[in-house]
Gaussian input, Z-matrix of N, CA and C with variables (Angstrom, degrees):
# hf/3-21g

backbone

0 1
 N
 C     1     B1
 C     2     B2     1     A1
 N     3     B3     2     A2     1     D1
 C     4     B4     3     A3     2     D2
 C     5     B5     4     A4     3     D3
 N     6     B6     5     A5     4     D4
 C     7     B7     6     A6     5     D5
 C     8     B8     7     A7     6     D6
 N     9     B9     8     A8     7     D7
 C    10    B10     9     A9     8     D8
 C    11    B11    10    A10     9     D9
 N    12    B12    11    A11    10    D10
 C    13    B13    12    A12    11    D11
 C    14    B14    13    A13    12    D12
 N    15    B15    14    A14    13    D13
 C    16    B16    15    A15    14    D14
 C    17    B17    16    A16    15    D15
 N    18    B18    17    A17    16    D16
 C    19    B19    18    A18    17    D17
 C    20    B20    19    A19    18    D18
 N    21    B21    20    A20    19    D19
 C    22    B22    21    A21    20    D20
 C    23    B23    22    A22    21    D21
 N    24    B24    23    A23    22    D22
 C    25    B25    24    A24    23    D23
 C    26    B26    25    A25    24    D24
 N    27    B27    26    A26    25    D25
 C    28    B28    27    A27    26    D26
 C    29    B29    28    A28    27    D27
 N    30    B30    29    A29    28    D28
 C    31    B31    30    A30    29    D29
 C    32    B32    31    A31    30    D30
 N    33    B33    32    A32    31    D31
 C    34    B34    33    A33    32    D32
 C    35    B35    34    A34    33    D33
 N    36    B36    35    A35    34    D34
 C    37    B37    36    A36    35    D35
 C    38    B38    37    A37    36    D36
 N    39    B39    38    A38    37    D37
 C    40    B40    39    A39    38    D38
 C    41    B41    40    A40    39    D39
 N    42    B42    41    A41    40    D40
 C    43    B43    42    A42    41    D41
 C    44    B44    43    A43    42    D42
 N    45    B45    44    A44    43    D43
 C    46    B46    45    A45    44    D44
 C    47    B47    46    A46    45    D45
 N    48    B48    47    A47    46    D46
 C    49    B49    48    A48    47    D47
 C    50    B50    49    A49    48    D48
 N    51    B51    50    A50    49    D49
 C    52    B52    51    A51    50    D50
 C    53    B53    52    A52    51    D51
 N    54    B54    53    A53    52    D52
 C    55    B55    54    A54    53    D53
 C    56    B56    55    A55    54    D54
 N    57    B57    56    A56    55    D55
 C    58    B58    57    A57    56    D56
 C    59    B59    58    A58    57    D57
 N    60    B60    59    A59    58    D58
 C    61    B61    60    A60    59    D59
 C    62    B62    61    A61    60    D60
 N    63    B63    62    A62    61    D61
 C    64    B64    63    A63    62    D62
 C    65    B65    64    A64    63    D63
 N    66    B66    65    A65    64    D64
 C    67    B67    66    A66    65    D65
 C    68    B68    67    A67    66    D66
 N    69    B69    68    A68    67    D67
 C    70    B70    69    A69    68    D68
 C    71    B71    70    A70    69    D69
 N    72    B72    71    A71    70    D70
 C    73    B73    72    A72    71    D71
 C    74    B74    73    A73    72    D72
 N    75    B75    74    A74    73    D73
 C    76    B76    75    A75    74    D74
 C    77    B77    76    A76    75    D75
 N    78    B78    77    A77    76    D76
 C    79    B79    78    A78    77    D77
 C    80    B80    79    A79    78    D78
 N    81    B81    80    A80    79    D79
 C    82    B82    81    A81    80    D80
 C    83    B83    82    A82    81    D81
 N    84    B84    83    A83    82    D82
 C    85    B85    84    A84    83    D83
 C    86    B86    85    A85    84    D84
 N    87    B87    86    A86    85    D85
 C    88    B88    87    A87    86    D86
 C    89    B89    88    A88    87    D87
 N    90    B90    89    A89    88    D88
 C    91    B91    90    A90    89    D89
 C    92    B92    91    A91    90    D90
 N    93    B93    92    A92    91    D91
 C    94    B94    93    A93    92    D92
 C    95    B95    94    A94    93    D93
 N    96    B96    95    A95    94    D94
 C    97    B97    96    A96    95    D95
 C    98    B98    97    A97    96    D96
 N    99    B99    98    A98    97    D97
 C   100   B100    99    A99    98    D98
 C   101   B101   100   A100    99    D99
 N   102   B102   101   A101   100   D100
 C   103   B103   102   A102   101   D101
 C   104   B104   103   A103   102   D102
 N   105   B105   104   A104   103   D103
 C   106   B106   105   A105   104   D104
 C   107   B107   106   A106   105   D105
 N   108   B108   107   A107   106   D106
 C   109   B109   108   A108   107   D107
 C   110   B110   109   A109   108   D108
 N   111   B111   110   A110   109   D109
 C   112   B112   111   A111   110   D110
 C   113   B113   112   A112   111   D111
 N   114   B114   113   A113   112   D112
 C   115   B115   114   A114   113   D113
 C   116   B116   115   A115   114   D114
 N   117   B117   116   A116   115   D115
 C   118   B118   117   A117   116   D116
 C   119   B119   118   A118   117   D117
 N   120   B120   119   A119   118   D118
 C   121   B121   120   A120   119   D119
 C   122   B122   121   A121   120   D120
 N   123   B123   122   A122   121   D121
 C   124   B124   123   A123   122   D122
 C   125   B125   124   A124   123   D123
 N   126   B126   125   A125   124   D124
 C   127   B127   126   A126   125   D125
 C   128   B128   127   A127   126   D126
 N   129   B129   128   A128   127   D127
 C   130   B130   129   A129   128   D128
 C   131   B131   130   A130   129   D129
 N   132   B132   131   A131   130   D130
 C   133   B133   132   A132   131   D131
 C   134   B134   133   A133   132   D132
 N   135   B135   134   A134   133   D133
 C   136   B136   135   A135   134   D134
 C   137   B137   136   A136   135   D135
 N   138   B138   137   A137   136   D136
 C   139   B139   138   A138   137   D137
 C   140   B140   139   A139   138   D138
 N   141   B141   140   A140   139   D139
 C   142   B142   141   A141   140   D140
 C   143   B143   142   A142   141   D141
 N   144   B144   143   A143   142   D142
 C   145   B145   144   A144   143   D143
 C   146   B146   145   A145   144   D144
 N   147   B147   146   A146   145   D145
 C   148   B148   147   A147   146   D146
 C   149   B149   148   A148   147   D147
 N   150   B150   149   A149   148   D148
 C   151   B151   150   A150   149   D149
 C   152   B152   151   A151   150   D150
 N   153   B153   152   A152   151   D151
 C   154   B154   153   A153   152   D152
 C   155   B155   154   A154   153   D153
 N   156   B156   155   A155   154   D154
 C   157   B157   156   A156   155   D155
 C   158   B158   157   A157   156   D156
 N   159   B159   158   A158   157   D157
 C   160   B160   159   A159   158   D158
 C   161   B161   160   A160   159   D159
 N   162   B162   161   A161   160   D160
 C   163   B163   162   A162   161   D161
 C   164   B164   163   A163   162   D162
 N   165   B165   164   A164   163   D163
 C   166   B166   165   A165   164   D164
 C   167   B167   166   A166   165   D165
 N   168   B168   167   A167   166   D166
 C   169   B169   168   A168   167   D167
 C   170   B170   169   A169   168   D168
 N   171   B171   170   A170   169   D169
 C   172   B172   171   A171   170   D170
 C   173   B173   172   A172   171   D171
 N   174   B174   173   A173   172   D172
 C   175   B175   174   A174   173   D173
 C   176   B176   175   A175   174   D174
 N   177   B177   176   A176   175   D175
 C   178   B178   177   A177   176   D176
 C   179   B179   178   A178   177   D177
 N   180   B180   179   A179   178   D178
 C   181   B181   180   A180   179   D179
 C   182   B182   181   A181   180   D180
 N   183   B183   182   A182   181   D181
 C   184   B184   183   A183   182   D182
 C   185   B185   184   A184   183   D183
 N   186   B186   185   A185   184   D184
 C   187   B187   186   A186   185   D185
 C   188   B188   187   A187   186   D186
 N   189   B189   188   A188   187   D187
 C   190   B190   189   A189   188   D188
 C   191   B191   190   A190   189   D189
 N   192   B192   191   A191   190   D190
 C   193   B193   192   A192   191   D191
 C   194   B194   193   A193   192   D192
 N   195   B195   194   A194   193   D193
 C   196   B196   195   A195   194   D194
 C   197   B197   196   A196   195   D195
 N   198   B198   197   A197   196   D196
 C   199   B199   198   A198   197   D197
 C   200   B200   199   A199   198   D198
 N   201   B201   200   A200   199   D199
 C   202   B202   201   A201   200   D200
 C   203   B203   202   A202   201   D201
 N   204   B204   203   A203   202   D202
 C   205   B205   204   A204   203   D203
 C   206   B206   205   A205   204   D204
 N   207   B207   206   A206   205   D205
 C   208   B208   207   A207   206   D206
 C   209   B209   208   A208   207   D207
 N   210   B210   209   A209   208   D208
 C   211   B211   210   A210   209   D209
 C   212   B212   211   A211   210   D210
 N   213   B213   212   A212   211   D211
 C   214   B214   213   A213   212   D212
 C   215   B215   214   A214   213   D213
 N   216   B216   215   A215   214   D214
 C   217   B217   216   A216   215   D215
 C   218   B218   217   A217   216   D216
 N   219   B219   218   A218   217   D217
 C   220   B220   219   A219   218   D218
 C   221   B221   220   A220   219   D219
 N   222   B222   221   A221   220   D220
 C   223   B223   222   A222   221   D221
 C   224   B224   223   A223   222   D222
 N   225   B225   224   A224   223   D223
 C   226   B226   225   A225   224   D224
 C   227   B227   226   A226   225   D225
 N   228   B228   227   A227   226   D226
 C   229   B229   228   A228   227   D227
 C   230   B230   229   A229   228   D228
 N   231   B231   230   A230   229   D229
 C   232   B232   231   A231   230   D230
 C   233   B233   232   A232   231   D231
 N   234   B234   233   A233   232   D232
 C   235   B235   234   A234   233   D233
 C   236   B236   235   A235   234   D234
 N   237   B237   236   A236   235   D235
 C   238   B238   237   A237   236   D236
 C   239   B239   238   A238   237   D237
 N   240   B240   239   A239   238   D238
 C   241   B241   240   A240   239   D239
 C   242   B242   241   A241   240   D240
 N   243   B243   242   A242   241   D241
 C   244   B244   243   A243   242   D242
 C   245   B245   244   A244   243   D243
 N   246   B246   245   A245   244   D244
 C   247   B247   246   A246   245   D245
 C   248   B248   247   A247   246   D246
 N   249   B249   248   A248   247   D247
 C   250   B250   249   A249   248   D248
 C   251   B251   250   A250   249   D249

   B1=1.4329
   B2=1.5492
   B3=1.2826
   B4=1.4801
   B5=1.4947
   B6=1.2874
   B7=1.5884
   B8=1.5398
   B9=1.2593
   B10=1.4504
   B11=1.5043
   B12=1.3421
   B13=1.4654
   B14=1.4696
   B15=1.3540
   B16=1.4374
   B17=1.5105
   B18=1.2998
   B19=1.4596
   B20=1.5034
   B21=1.3315
   B22=1.3815
   B23=1.6166
   B24=1.2770
   B25=1.3958
   B26=1.5700
   B27=1.2946
   B28=1.5077
   B29=1.5302
   B30=1.3594
   B31=1.4472
   B32=1.5504
   B33=1.3255
   B34=1.4262
   B35=1.5227
   B36=1.3020
   B37=1.5119
   B38=1.4595
   B39=1.3593
   B40=1.4253
   B41=1.5214
   B42=1.3263
   B43=1.4816
   B44=1.5220
   B45=1.2645
   B46=1.4166
   B47=1.5159
   B48=1.2599
   B49=1.4713
   B50=1.5378
   B51=1.3782
   B52=1.5256
   B53=1.5457
   B54=1.3067
   B55=1.5091
   B56=1.5183
   B57=1.3541
   B58=1.4462
   B59=1.5695
   B60=1.3023
   B61=1.4634
   B62=1.5515
   B63=1.3887
   B64=1.4229
   B65=1.4826
   B66=1.2735
   B67=1.5627
   B68=1.4351
   B69=1.3785
   B70=1.4746
   B71=1.4947
   B72=1.3671
   B73=1.4428
   B74=1.5837
   B75=1.1735
   B76=1.4694
   B77=1.5038
   B78=1.3014
   B79=1.4779
   B80=1.5109
   B81=1.3151
   B82=1.4629
   B83=1.4544
   B84=1.2696
   B85=1.5488
   B86=1.4863
   B87=1.3300
   B88=1.4295
   B89=1.5865
   B90=1.3296
   B91=1.4691
   B92=1.5754
   B93=1.3370
   B94=1.4092
   B95=1.5809
   B96=1.2997
   B97=1.4888
   B98=1.5061
   B99=1.3384
   B100=1.4489
   B101=1.5534
   B102=1.3437
   B103=1.5451
   B104=1.5538
   B105=1.3793
   B106=1.4306
   B107=1.4616
   B108=1.2723
   B109=1.4936
   B110=1.6187
   B111=1.2917
   B112=1.4795
   B113=1.6075
   B114=1.2983
   B115=1.3930
   B116=1.6023
   B117=1.3139
   B118=1.4660
   B119=1.4488
   B120=1.3777
   B121=1.4394
   B122=1.4924
   B123=1.3506
   B124=1.4475
   B125=1.5129
   B126=1.3549
   B127=1.5051
   B128=1.4699
   B129=1.2992
   B130=1.4594
   B131=1.6313
   B132=1.3473
   B133=1.5083
   B134=1.5456
   B135=1.3016
   B136=1.4513
   B137=1.4803
   B138=1.3509
   B139=1.5001
   B140=1.4793
   B141=1.3350
   B142=1.4608
   B143=1.5220
   B144=1.2800
   B145=1.4856
   B146=1.5184
   B147=1.3250
   B148=1.4367
   B149=1.5682
   B150=1.3448
   B151=1.4161
   B152=1.4997
   B153=1.3039
   B154=1.5353
   B155=1.4570
   B156=1.3362
   B157=1.4542
   B158=1.4735
   B159=1.4281
   B160=1.3890
   B161=1.5392
   B162=1.3566
   B163=1.4267
   B164=1.4322
   B165=1.3505
   B166=1.4702
   B167=1.5906
   B168=1.2170
   B169=1.5235
   B170=1.4883
   B171=1.2588
   B172=1.4401
   B173=1.5649
   B174=1.3405
   B175=1.4269
   B176=1.5518
   B177=1.2721
   B178=1.5045
   B179=1.5075
   B180=1.2899
   B181=1.3608
   B182=1.5467
   B183=1.3023
   B184=1.3380
   B185=1.5646
   B186=1.3165
   B187=1.4894
   B188=1.5220
   B189=1.2218
   B190=1.4045
   B191=1.5528
   B192=1.3912
   B193=1.4792
   B194=1.4705
   B195=1.3265
   B196=1.4768
   B197=1.5088
   B198=1.2191
   B199=1.4794
   B200=1.4988
   B201=1.2685
   B202=1.3575
   B203=1.5783
   B204=1.3526
   B205=1.4116
   B206=1.4779
   B207=1.3365
   B208=1.4761
   B209=1.4404
   B210=1.3312
   B211=1.4472
   B212=1.4780
   B213=1.2871
   B214=1.4054
   B215=1.4306
   B216=1.3359
   B217=1.4705
   B218=1.5104
   B219=1.2765
   B220=1.4243
   B221=1.5178
   B222=1.3114
   B223=1.4788
   B224=1.5203
   B225=1.2408
   B226=1.4332
   B227=1.5492
   B228=1.3253
   B229=1.3881
   B230=1.5157
   B231=1.3472
   B232=1.3852
   B233=1.4612
   B234=1.3742
   B235=1.4905
   B236=1.5140
   B237=1.2912
   B238=1.4725
   B239=1.4914
   B240=1.3832
   B241=1.4220
   B242=1.5094
   B243=1.3663
   B244=1.5028
   B245=1.5076
   B246=1.3303
   B247=1.4544
   B248=1.5318
   B249=1.3002
   B250=1.4672
   B251=1.5313
   A1=102.69
   A2=116.48
   A3=124.58
   A4=111.22
   A5=112.19
   A6=122.57
   A7=106.78
   A8=117.03
   A9=121.29
   A10=115.67
   A11=113.45
   A12=122.62
   A13=111.21
   A14=118.94
   A15=125.50
   A16=112.84
   A17=117.27
   A18=125.34
   A19=108.02
   A20=120.06
   A21=123.96
   A22=108.80
   A23=120.39
   A24=122.48
   A25=115.00
   A26=112.52
   A27=118.19
   A28=107.14
   A29=119.36
   A30=121.06
   A31=108.99
   A32=119.96
   A33=123.89
   A34=109.39
   A35=117.89
   A36=119.70
   A37=115.10
   A38=114.08
   A39=115.20
   A40=116.40
   A41=116.82
   A42=118.60
   A43=106.84
   A44=120.69
   A45=123.34
   A46=112.61
   A47=115.43
   A48=116.61
   A49=113.93
   A50=113.26
   A51=112.02
   A52=113.52
   A53=119.80
   A54=118.35
   A55=111.24
   A56=119.04
   A57=119.85
   A58=108.90
   A59=116.47
   A60=123.11
   A61=109.25
   A62=112.05
   A63=120.57
   A64=109.76
   A65=116.54
   A66=120.89
   A67=110.42
   A68=115.14
   A69=117.46
   A70=102.86
   A71=114.07
   A72=120.94
   A73=118.74
   A74=118.49
   A75=120.50
   A76=117.74
   A77=116.35
   A78=123.91
   A79=110.88
   A80=118.53
   A81=123.77
   A82=112.47
   A83=119.56
   A84=125.76
   A85=109.18
   A86=122.08
   A87=122.59
   A88=111.95
   A89=113.70
   A90=117.32
   A91=110.26
   A92=117.98
   A93=121.62
   A94=104.94
   A95=118.66
   A96=118.08
   A97=112.61
   A98=120.39
   A99=118.95
   A100=112.89
   A101=111.38
   A102=118.64
   A103=108.90
   A104=116.50
   A105=115.88
   A106=114.40
   A107=119.99
   A108=122.75
   A109=106.87
   A110=116.24
   A111=118.59
   A112=107.00
   A113=119.47
   A114=120.28
   A115=111.40
   A116=114.34
   A117=117.86
   A118=110.56
   A119=120.01
   A120=122.82
   A121=109.78
   A122=117.32
   A123=119.41
   A124=115.20
   A125=112.78
   A126=117.88
   A127=112.33
   A128=119.08
   A129=126.13
   A130=111.32
   A131=114.86
   A132=119.28
   A133=104.02
   A134=119.12
   A135=122.55
   A136=109.81
   A137=118.38
   A138=118.45
   A139=112.02
   A140=119.77
   A141=121.66
   A142=111.46
   A143=122.49
   A144=122.82
   A145=113.61
   A146=115.44
   A147=123.51
   A148=109.70
   A149=117.36
   A150=118.36
   A151=112.74
   A152=117.77
   A153=119.51
   A154=111.00
   A155=120.86
   A156=123.16
   A157=113.61
   A158=117.26
   A159=118.13
   A160=115.72
   A161=114.65
   A162=119.86
   A163=111.28
   A164=113.27
   A165=117.33
   A166=110.38
   A167=112.03
   A168=115.91
   A169=110.11
   A170=115.91
   A171=125.38
   A172=104.22
   A173=111.99
   A174=118.18
   A175=108.48
   A176=119.09
   A177=124.56
   A178=106.87
   A179=120.22
   A180=127.14
   A181=109.75
   A182=123.11
   A183=128.06
   A184=111.65
   A185=114.70
   A186=115.42
   A187=115.82
   A188=122.13
   A189=127.02
   A190=109.92
   A191=112.80
   A192=114.67
   A193=109.60
   A194=116.28
   A195=126.23
   A196=108.06
   A197=119.35
   A198=123.53
   A199=112.12
   A200=120.08
   A201=121.26
   A202=110.63
   A203=116.91
   A204=120.25
   A205=111.37
   A206=113.79
   A207=119.02
   A208=109.66
   A209=115.77
   A210=121.95
   A211=112.59
   A212=120.76
   A213=127.47
   A214=112.52
   A215=117.97
   A216=120.91
   A217=113.39
   A218=120.04
   A219=121.89
   A220=108.17
   A221=113.75
   A222=120.72
   A223=110.04
   A224=115.59
   A225=120.40
   A226=107.37
   A227=120.11
   A228=117.25
   A229=112.76
   A230=119.81
   A231=126.35
   A232=118.35
   A233=116.29
   A234=121.22
   A235=107.27
   A236=114.74
   A237=122.50
   A238=113.98
   A239=116.57
   A240=116.62
   A241=115.28
   A242=116.97
   A243=118.05
   A244=108.90
   A245=114.94
   A246=118.55
   A247=109.63
   A248=114.91
   A249=119.41
   A250=111.36
   D1=133.35
   D2=-176.32
   D3=-91.34
   D4=-177.11
   D5=-179.56
   D6=-62.76
   D7=-46.02
   D8=-176.58
   D9=-59.73
   D10=-46.74
   D11=-179.69
   D12=-68.49
   D13=-35.84
   D14=173.43
   D15=-58.92
   D16=-49.14
   D17=-178.27
   D18=-67.39
   D19=-39.50
   D20=179.27
   D21=-66.10
   D22=-43.27
   D23=174.23
   D24=-60.20
   D25=-38.56
   D26=177.98
   D27=-66.56
   D28=-44.23
   D29=-176.25
   D30=-65.65
   D31=-48.94
   D32=-178.84
   D33=-60.53
   D34=-42.55
   D35=176.20
   D36=-61.57
   D37=-38.90
   D38=176.34
   D39=-72.83
   D40=-27.97
   D41=174.80
   D42=-70.19
   D43=-50.34
   D44=178.99
   D45=-54.94
   D46=-42.16
   D47=-174.84
   D48=-78.67
   D49=-43.36
   D50=-175.00
   D51=-99.94
   D52=-17.32
   D53=-173.73
   D54=-97.30
   D55=-29.48
   D56=-173.30
   D57=-98.98
   D58=140.00
   D59=175.74
   D60=-123.50
   D61=41.08
   D62=-178.54
   D63=-94.30
   D64=132.72
   D65=173.13
   D66=-106.49
   D67=120.03
   D68=176.46
   D69=-106.25
   D70=137.90
   D71=-174.67
   D72=-27.16
   D73=-77.05
   D74=-179.72
   D75=-99.92
   D76=6.23
   D77=-176.58
   D78=-114.97
   D79=117.82
   D80=175.28
   D81=-90.58
   D82=102.67
   D83=-174.14
   D84=-62.46
   D85=-30.50
   D86=178.77
   D87=-61.97
   D88=-38.45
   D89=179.03
   D90=-73.11
   D91=-33.97
   D92=-179.57
   D93=-67.45
   D94=-46.53
   D95=177.13
   D96=-60.39
   D97=-40.19
   D98=-178.75
   D99=-67.67
   D100=-35.11
   D101=176.62
   D102=-64.17
   D103=-43.77
   D104=177.28
   D105=-66.85
   D106=-35.56
   D107=179.35
   D108=-69.34
   D109=-36.93
   D110=-177.06
   D111=-73.61
   D112=-39.15
   D113=177.95
   D114=-67.29
   D115=-36.89
   D116=177.49
   D117=-66.92
   D118=-42.56
   D119=-179.72
   D120=-61.09
   D121=-46.43
   D122=178.83
   D123=-61.99
   D124=-40.23
   D125=174.50
   D126=-62.01
   D127=-39.52
   D128=-178.93
   D129=-68.05
   D130=-36.92
   D131=178.30
   D132=-70.68
   D133=-45.97
   D134=-179.26
   D135=-59.34
   D136=-48.52
   D137=-177.39
   D138=-63.80
   D139=-31.43
   D140=-177.63
   D141=-84.62
   D142=-27.72
   D143=-176.73
   D144=-103.37
   D145=-66.31
   D146=-169.70
   D147=-68.70
   D148=-50.67
   D149=-175.88
   D150=-80.03
   D151=-5.73
   D152=174.62
   D153=-70.36
   D154=-25.47
   D155=-176.62
   D156=-66.09
   D157=-20.70
   D158=179.60
   D159=-69.88
   D160=-24.87
   D161=177.49
   D162=-73.39
   D163=125.13
   D164=179.84
   D165=-123.37
   D166=157.68
   D167=178.44
   D168=-118.07
   D169=135.28
   D170=-177.63
   D171=-104.78
   D172=121.70
   D173=177.94
   D174=-113.24
   D175=127.56
   D176=-178.58
   D177=-81.71
   D178=137.55
   D179=175.39
   D180=-83.80
   D181=118.10
   D182=-173.37
   D183=-69.27
   D184=-27.59
   D185=179.28
   D186=-76.72
   D187=-17.11
   D188=177.60
   D189=-118.40
   D190=131.92
   D191=178.92
   D192=-74.39
   D193=151.41
   D194=177.61
   D195=-73.95
   D196=124.00
   D197=176.00
   D198=-116.78
   D199=147.05
   D200=175.39
   D201=-122.16
   D202=152.31
   D203=173.54
   D204=-118.33
   D205=140.21
   D206=178.13
   D207=-110.31
   D208=128.04
   D209=175.91
   D210=-107.27
   D211=123.85
   D212=177.23
   D213=-112.20
   D214=122.63
   D215=172.75
   D216=-110.43
   D217=121.32
   D218=-179.71
   D219=-101.08
   D220=134.52
   D221=179.44
   D222=-118.14
   D223=137.88
   D224=-179.77
   D225=-91.29
   D226=140.49
   D227=177.34
   D228=-70.83
   D229=-11.84
   D230=179.39
   D231=-82.71
   D232=-7.49
   D233=-177.26
   D234=-84.22
   D235=114.24
   D236=-174.97
   D237=-87.95
   D238=-17.96
   D239=179.37
   D240=-85.48
   D241=-10.29
   D242=175.23
   D243=-119.01
   D244=136.90
   D245=178.20
   D246=-75.15
   D247=158.26
   D248=-178.80
   D249=-88.50

């Protein structure tokens, strides 16, 4: 769950909790709203802390030039053991 989905869940949970005064027989909409806000807050915390570690920054060293290597693999159409 990303930042946008977390904020959306918090907003929907707040609307359900604070804006509606509807009572459905066996379902308490206030609890549903609080659960949505809690799940959204947890998702937002996870998106900002844990998943932020995946982002890495590549810094090029100015003393060494950047080189690339090109690998070319040629396949013969007569090789039956390897699919094309």
